[in-house]
C-alpha positions as CSV (number, residue, x, y, z in Angstrom):
1,M,92.5,-53.1,119.7
2,P,91.1,-56.6,119.4
3,T,93.5,-59.3,118.5
4,I,91.7,-61.4,115.9
5,C,94.4,-64.0,115.4
6,S,97.9,-64.9,116.5
7,F,100.4,-67.5,115.2
8,F,104.2,-68.0,115.4
9,G,104.6,-64.8,117.5
10,I,102.6,-62.7,114.9
11,F,99.6,-60.8,116.2
12,I,96.8,-59.7,113.8
13,R,94.6,-56.8,115.1
14,M,91.8,-54.7,113.8
15,Y,90.6,-51.4,115.2
16,Y,87.3,-49.7,115.4
17,D,86.8,-46.3,113.6
18,E,89.5,-46.9,111.1
19,H,90.1,-45.2,107.7
20,N,89.7,-46.8,104.3
21,P,91.0,-48.9,102.6
22,P,90.1,-52.0,104.6
23,H,93.2,-53.2,106.4
24,F,94.6,-55.0,109.4
25,H,97.5,-54.4,111.7
26,V,100.3,-56.9,112.2
27,Y,102.7,-56.9,115.2
28,Y,105.8,-59.1,115.3
29,G,108.4,-58.4,117.9
30,D,109.5,-54.8,117.5
31,D,108.1,-54.6,114.0
32,N,104.6,-53.6,112.9
33,A,102.7,-53.1,109.7
34,I,99.4,-52.2,108.1
35,I,98.3,-54.6,105.3
36,S,95.5,-53.9,102.8
37,I,92.8,-56.7,102.9
38,N,91.9,-56.3,99.2
39,T,95.4,-56.2,97.7
40,L,97.5,-57.6,100.6
41,E,100.0,-54.8,100.0
42,L,102.0,-53.3,102.8
43,L,100.5,-49.9,103.4
44,E,102.7,-48.8,106.3
45,G,105.5,-50.1,108.5
46,K,107.8,-53.1,108.0
47,L,108.0,-56.8,108.7
48,P,110.8,-59.4,108.2
49,K,110.4,-61.1,104.9
50,R,109.4,-64.5,106.4
51,A,106.8,-63.0,108.7
52,M,105.3,-61.0,105.8
53,S,105.1,-64.2,103.8
54,M,103.3,-66.0,106.5
55,V,100.9,-63.1,107.0
56,V,100.1,-63.0,103.3
57,E,99.6,-66.7,103.1
58,W,97.2,-66.5,106.1
59,A,95.3,-63.5,104.7
60,I,94.7,-65.2,101.3
61,E,93.1,-68.1,103.2
62,H,90.9,-65.8,105.3
63,R,90.2,-62.7,103.2
64,S,86.4,-63.1,103.4
65,E,86.6,-63.3,107.2
66,L,88.9,-60.3,107.3
67,L,86.4,-58.3,105.2
68,M,83.5,-59.4,107.5
69,N,85.5,-58.2,110.5
70,W,86.1,-54.9,108.8
71,E,82.4,-54.5,108.3
72,N,81.8,-55.4,111.9
73,A,84.4,-52.9,113.1
74,E,82.7,-50.1,111.0
75,K,79.4,-50.9,112.7
76,H,81.1,-51.2,116.2
77,N,80.0,-54.9,116.4
78,P,82.2,-57.5,118.0
79,L,85.0,-58.9,115.9
80,N,85.4,-62.6,115.3
81,S,88.5,-64.6,115.9
82,I,90.1,-66.1,112.8
83,E,91.9,-69.5,112.7
84,P,95.7,-69.2,112.8
85,L,98.1,-70.3,110.1
86,K,99.0,-73.9,110.6
């Protein structure tokens, strides 16, 4: 479960051999969620409102990098780190 980014106590991870639609996992304290890369919708789980806002802001800025990592994961290639939210 490679962590591809972390900021403000939020950890973004992407797994190999995952199901569609393209998505990433978010961990924040005791909360976790799965977010669609294409729509940025919450697919599963829950996050506090502020954490979700930061994740969406970050994902908008890095959507193309997230999709490239999704493709890498599907091919079992190494995933690239993504710059954190500043």
